N, C-alpha and C positions, 0 to 999 in steps of 0.2 A: 900256593893252595895244595893241600893234601889231597892225594888221588882218591877217587871213589872206592868204598870198601870192595865192591864187586869187581872193580878193575884191578885192584890190588890183588885179590885172590886169583883173579884170571892170570895175572903175570906170574904168580907162584905156581899156578897149575901148569902153565905153559913150560916153565922151566922143569917141573916134575916130569912132564910128558918127554921132554928132550933127554933128560937123564935116564929114564927108563928105556928109551930107544937106544941110548948109548950103551946101556947094559945088555942089549940084545933082546929086549922085550918090546915089541911093537904090537899095533892093532888090538885085538881081543886080549892077547897075553898081557899087554901093558895095562889095559883096563882092569883085568881080573887082579893084578898085583895091586893096583892103586885100591880097588875096592877091598880087598882082603886086609890091606893095611889100616884103611880107615874104620872097617868093621871091627878090628882089633881095638882101636883107639876109642871107639864108641861103645864097647862092652857088648856087642852083638854075639849071641851065641854061635860057636863055630859051625853048627849044623845048618845055619843060614847064609854061611859065606858061599860065594861062587868057588867052583872047583877050579884050580889052576895054580900057577906059581906064586910065590911070595917075592916081594920086591927086595933086591939086595941093598945092603946099607949105602952103597954108593949112590943110590937114587935120592937119598935124603928127603924121604917123604915126610919125615917128622917136622919138616919146616912148614908144611901146609897148615894154615890156621883153620880152627873149626869154630864157626860162629852160627848159632841159630838165627841170627839176624838176617842171614843171606840164604838164598836158594843155591847153595854151593854145588849141589849135584845137578840142578838144573843148568848151571853154568858150564859144569864139565860136559854136559850133553850138548849144549848149544854151541860152545866154542872149540871143543876138542873131541878127539875120538869120532869125528864126524863120519868117517869112513865105516864105522861099525854099524850104524843103524839106518842113517838117513837114505831113503830110497827103498828100504826093505819093508815089505808089508804095509806100505803107505805111512810109515812113521815119520815124524818130524817134531821138532821142538815147538812147544807152545810159548810164546813170548809171555814174560811175567805180567805186563800190564793187562793182557787179555785173560790170563788165569784169574787175576783179581777181579776183573769185570764179571766173569762167569761165576765166580763166588758170590759176588754182590747180588747178582740177578737171582741166585738161588735163595737169597735171604735166609742164610743159615743161622741157626740158633744153638746156643750151648746144649750139648747133649743129643743133638741130632746125629743119626747114624748116616754116613755119607760113603758112597761107593764111587770109585773111578775104575770101570771094567777094562780100560786100556791105558793104564796109569803111566806108562813110559818111565821118566825118571821121578815121578811122583809130585809135580808141581802142584796139582789140584789138591792132593792129600795135604800138602804142606799148607795151602791157604785154608783149607777146611780146619786142620788142627789149630791155626792161629785164631780161628773164630770160635773155638771151644768144642768142635764136633768130634765124634768118634769116627775113625775112618777104616776103610777096607779098600784094598787095591788088587787088581788083576792085571797081569802083563804076560803076553804070550812069549816074550823073549826072556830067557832066564837070566841073562846078564843084566838086561834092563830092570828086571824085577829085583836083581841084587841092588842096583843103584837106588831103586825106590825105597828098599828096606833101609839103606843108610840114610837117606833123606828123612824118612819118617822117624828113625831113632834119633837123629840129630835134633829133631823139632819136638822131642818128647812123646812121640807115639810108640805104639808096639810094633816092632819090625815083623813080627809074625802075622800081622794083618795083611801083608803083601803076599800074595801066591803067584807062582808061575803057572799060567793056565790059558787056554784058548776060550775066551768068554762066548764066543759064538757057538762052540761045540759043547759047552758045559751043560750038564743036565740041571734044570731047575729043581733046587731041592726045597723050595717053599720059603726060603729066607727073603725078608723084604727090607728095604731101606727108606728112609725119609727123603733122601735127595741123591741124585746121581749127576756127577760132574764129569764131563769128558771131552776129549778131542779125538774121536775114533779114526781108524784108518780110512782114508778117502778111496772109494771106488775100487777097492781090491776085490776081484771076482772070487765069489764063493760058488763052488759047483758040487760039493759033496752031497749026494742025495739024502744021506742020513741027517745032515745038518739042515738042508732045506725043507725037509719034511716037517720040521718043528715050527715053521714060520707061516702065518697066513700070507704075509706079503710075497712069499716065495711060491704060492700056489700055482701049479701048472707051468712053472718056469724051471729050466735047467741050470741057470746061472743068474746070480743077484749080486748087486754091489754090496760091499760090506757096510757101508754107512746106512743103507735101507734096513738091513737086517739088525743093525745096531739099535735103531730107533725102536723097533718092536721088542727086541730082547730087553732093552733098558726099561721100557715102560712096564713090561711084565714083571720086573723085579722091584717095582716101587709099591709101596702101601698105597691104598686109596687116599688121594690128596697129596701124594708125594710129588716132588719136583725134579724134572730132568732139565738140565741146562747143558747143551751140547754145541759144538761147532760142527757144521755140515757144509758140503758143497753148495754154492749158490744156486745151482741148477734145481736143487730140491725145492726152492721157493718158486721158480719161474718155468722151469722145463716141463713141456706138454707130457713127456713119458712119466713124469712123477705126479701127475694129477691124482691118480688113484691113491698113491701114498698119502699126499695131503688130505684127501677125503677120508681115509682110514684114520689118520692121526686126529683129525677133527672129530671123530666118532668116539675116540677112547680118551682124549685129553683136551684140555683147555689151553690155548695159546696165551700165554702171559707176556711175552716179549719176542720180537724179531729184530735183530740188528744186522744190518748190512756192512760188510766189511770190504776194504778196498782190494782191487786185483794186486796179487804179489805180497799179501800180508805175511806169508811164511817164507818168502824167498830169501831174506837176509840170514835166515837161520838154516839154510840148506834144504828147505821144505818145498812143497808143491807150489807151482805158480797158479794153481787153480783159485779162482775166487771163492770166497767162504762167507758164511754168516754164523751167527749164534742164534739159536732158537731155545726159548725158555718154555717148557710145557708143565702143566699140572694135571696129574692123572685123575680122571673122573671116578667118583663124583666130586665136583669141586665147584666153587662159586664162579661164575662168569663175570669178570671185571673188564674195563677197557684195557686193550693191549698196548704196551709200549712199542711203538714203531720208531726205530732210530737208524741213522746212517753215520758210519764213521768213514771218513776219507783220508784223514791225516792221522795216523796212529801214533805219532811221536818220533817216528824214524822214516827214512825214504824206502818204500817197498818196491821201488824200481831197481834197487842196487842189490847185488849179491852180498855185499858186506854191510853189517849193521852200522848205521850212523844215525844219531839222534837228531832230530829236527823238532821245530816248533810250527804250529801248536800241536798239542797232545790231545787229540779227541777222545781217546780211550779214557784218559783221566777226566776230561770234560764231561763224558757221559757218566762216569762213575759218581761225579759230584752232583750230577743232575738227578740221580737216584736219591741224593740226600736233600733235594730241594733247590739246587742251583739252576739257573737258566741254561739251556742248551738248544740252539736254534734248529738242530736237525733231529728233533725228537718230539714225539707227541703221544699222549693216551687217546686211543681211538676205539670206538665200539664198532662191531660188525665190519672190522677191516679185513682186507685180503692179506696174503702172506708177504707181499713185496713192499717193503718200506718206502722205496722210491715212488711207487704208485700211491700208496697211502698218504704220503706227506706231499704228494704233488701239488703245486699251486703256481700260478702264472706270474704272480708279482704285480698284476695289473690293479691299480687302485679301484676300490668300489666306486661305480658311477661312471667310470671311463667307458665309452662306447667301444665295441669290438667288431671285427669283421672275422668271418671264417676264411681260412686260407683257400679253400675250396672255391671261394667266389673269384679269386684272382689267379689260380693256378690249379691244374688238373694233374693228378698222379698218372705217370706213364710208365707201364710195366714193359720192360724190353725196348729194344731199340731197332729192330729189323736186322736183316742179314747184311753182312759186308762181303763185297767181292773179294775173294782171296788176293786178286792181283791189284787190288786199289790199296793205295796207301791211306793211312788214317792218321789224324792228330790225336795223340794220347795225352790226356790230362790226369796226373796223379795228385794225391793229397799235397805232396810236397810242392807243386806247382801253383799253389793258391796263396795269395796274400790274406793271411787270416784277419788282418786289421781292416780291409776294405772289401773283401769278397771278389777280388779281380784274379783272373788267370794271368800270371806274370811269366810263365814259361810252359813249354810243351815239348814233346818230341814226336817224330814221325816213325811209324811202324808199318810194315806191310799188313793187309788185311789177314793174311793167312795166320799171322801170330798173334791176332787181336783176341784178348780174352776180357772178361768182365762184361760191361755193357756199352752200348753205342748211344749217342745222342747228337743232337744237332745244335749249331750255334744258336744262342738265345735261350736254351733251356736253363732251368734252375737246378743245381745240383746240391744235395744235402748229404754230407758224410755221415752215415748212420754208426760207424764204429768211433767209439769214444767221442760222442757228439760235444762234450765239454771243450774240445779243441776247436770248434766253430769252423770246420771245413764246410762252408757254404758258399757258393759261387755262382755267378752267372757265366755260362760257358761262352767264351770268346777265344778266337785264335789270337794269341799274343803278338803275332808279327805277320806281316804280309807273306803270301806264298805257301802257307801251310794248306793241307788238304782240307776241304770243307767237311768231309765226314769225320766225326769226333768219337772217341771211346776213352774208356777209363775203368777203374776198379769196379768190381761188382759190389762194393760197399757204397757206391753212390746211389742215392734214391733220386730219380729223375722227375722233375715237374715241368709241365709246359705252362708258361705264363699266358693268361687270357688277355691281359692288358697291364700297363704300368709295371714292366719288368723290374726296373730300377728300385721303385718303391717297394715291390713284393720282396726283393732281395734285402732290402733294409729291414723289413719286418721279420723276415725269416732268420736273419742274423742276430736278431735282438735277444737280450737276456730273457724276455718274456717268452720266446720260443724255446729257449734252452731249459728253462724251468719247468715247462709242461712236458718235455719228452722223458718218458720212462725208459731207463736203461736196464735191460734184464738179459737179453740173449748173449751168450758167449761168456765163458768162465775166465779165460785169459785175455780176451779181447771183448769187453763189454759193448754191446750194441743197442741202438735205439730201435724200436718197433716201427715199421713203416706205416701202420695204420695210426699211430700217434702223431707222426709228422703230417700225415694228410689231414688229420682232424684238428690241426692247431687253431686256436682263436687269438687274435693280435690286436693291439690297440688301433682304433681307427679314427684318425683326424677329420674324416669326411672327404668327399669327392674333390673339392677345390684344393685343401692342403695336400691330399695324396698327389694330385697332379703336379703342384708346385714342387713338392720333394722329388718326384720322379724326374722333372726336368733338371733341377738343380743338380741331382746325383749324376745324370747323364752328362751334363756339361763339365762336372768336376772330374769324372773319369776320364773324359776326352783330354782335359788339360793334364791329368796325371800321366796319361799315356803318352802325350807329346813331350812332357818332361822327362819321363823315363827313357824315351828314345834319345833325348838329348844327352843324357847321362851315359847311355850305351855308346853314342857317338863320340863323346869326349874320352871315354876310356879307350876306344879303338884308335883315336888320333894319337894319344900319348903313347899307346903301344906301338904304333907304327913309327913314331919317332925314335923310341927306344931301340927298334930293330934296325934303324938306319934307312927306312924306307922313304921318309920325308925329313927335310931339314927343319930348323927352328922357324925359319921365315914362312915356310909352307904351313907349319903348324899354326902359327899365328894368324895366318890369313883365313885358314879354315875356321879357327875359333871365332874370329871377327864375324865371318859370314854366318856362322852358326847362331851367334848371338843376335844378329840383325833379322834372323827369319822368324 
């Protein structure tokens, strides 16, 4: 099978970078040499080339293929020269599938004037050119601006459309665009009083995050009815400090789409681990239509890894197909919706007509757990000590009260792990073996509930998919968390008092049998270990096993 064209180009580019370094050109000097070589081959006017050295013939850069079918310079930015930009000014590479989704959400038409005010290597400009738009780009880093010019020229655009400038500090000259596509710097602090004075969202503040200023600056540069589709930190959707920002946006624009992205979306590309979202806005006056709320959890690669690795399914592609009429389970058009897709799309999965009970009927929320005597030992239960398949505590450790952090609880409490609730860290607090201290403690991410009755049945219901599907995950950018009030307000399928009691009894009996068998397994392991260390002979081992089997 022939290699993927992008991977073939990536291999050639890797070799070119190695040859440049061998010739004594590293870092920015290597990049500039590469950019000047490609600019010459693309016929870009010399006054647009970056200043710096030319590549020696020994680098053999003429071997690099040029094809408008690939985002070649996006690949250069993504895979190589990573030490030049990533981490500076909140910059990072935008994955090509996400670029295409943003462009699709903007519904670009031939002839549209499109601006990317923080254009990086020019990925959004390339996507807009492919849809017949006229493009303009702004990039604060002059070397990245040179990279974007190369990309635009390769794909048939005018390289002079890309300028090196600071979008936030630029004076509004009255020029307006039909659409703005962008992935602006995340949460870079802006504190220049002259810059802040231009923005309503900065009124009375000495410093403001760059992403907030970007939204206001971008909307100002759209014509009435123009579209802004941008990547933003997820906290803009959910964080209390951004409530005023959301209210301001709703006053000046109509929300057309909000797409929730997974934690680590940009991690494989050397970018921020911050959780992100895509927001599509139309500047007022504009027709108000049902908003697209969507969730992407599997973007076609593993966002937990530092290195890029393709995986299935690719929900970015699935959502793009949904925009063309294909079904996508994690999306819906909704009217009068809030900003958070997880909340908008929340459903219990409980079939119509099935009776339900409120969790508060069988368990009460307990805040805090009381003080611990510093001299008292406590039994500490971590998330790793939970059997996620059954909701049992299978291990624990002992710590002195003086070092106890998080919350304390009592044996028999129900604990719900609010961090990444999809992992189903939900457990009935029990000491996993005799002799452990009665006072228990654990992570501050545990939500503590005290069962009123039928603890085993309540745990069954709380661990069910019906509970997980109702919980809204909003808090936390790198470690998404459920809201405590959502956990306390769950409604769950109710089989009635008799079936509740029968399930509770059967579960309690089953857990007791599992505990007995778990103890037997531990004993068997210990016996074999003792035999291997020479502490008992084979006859003694066999006698112990027979006795254990008969108990």
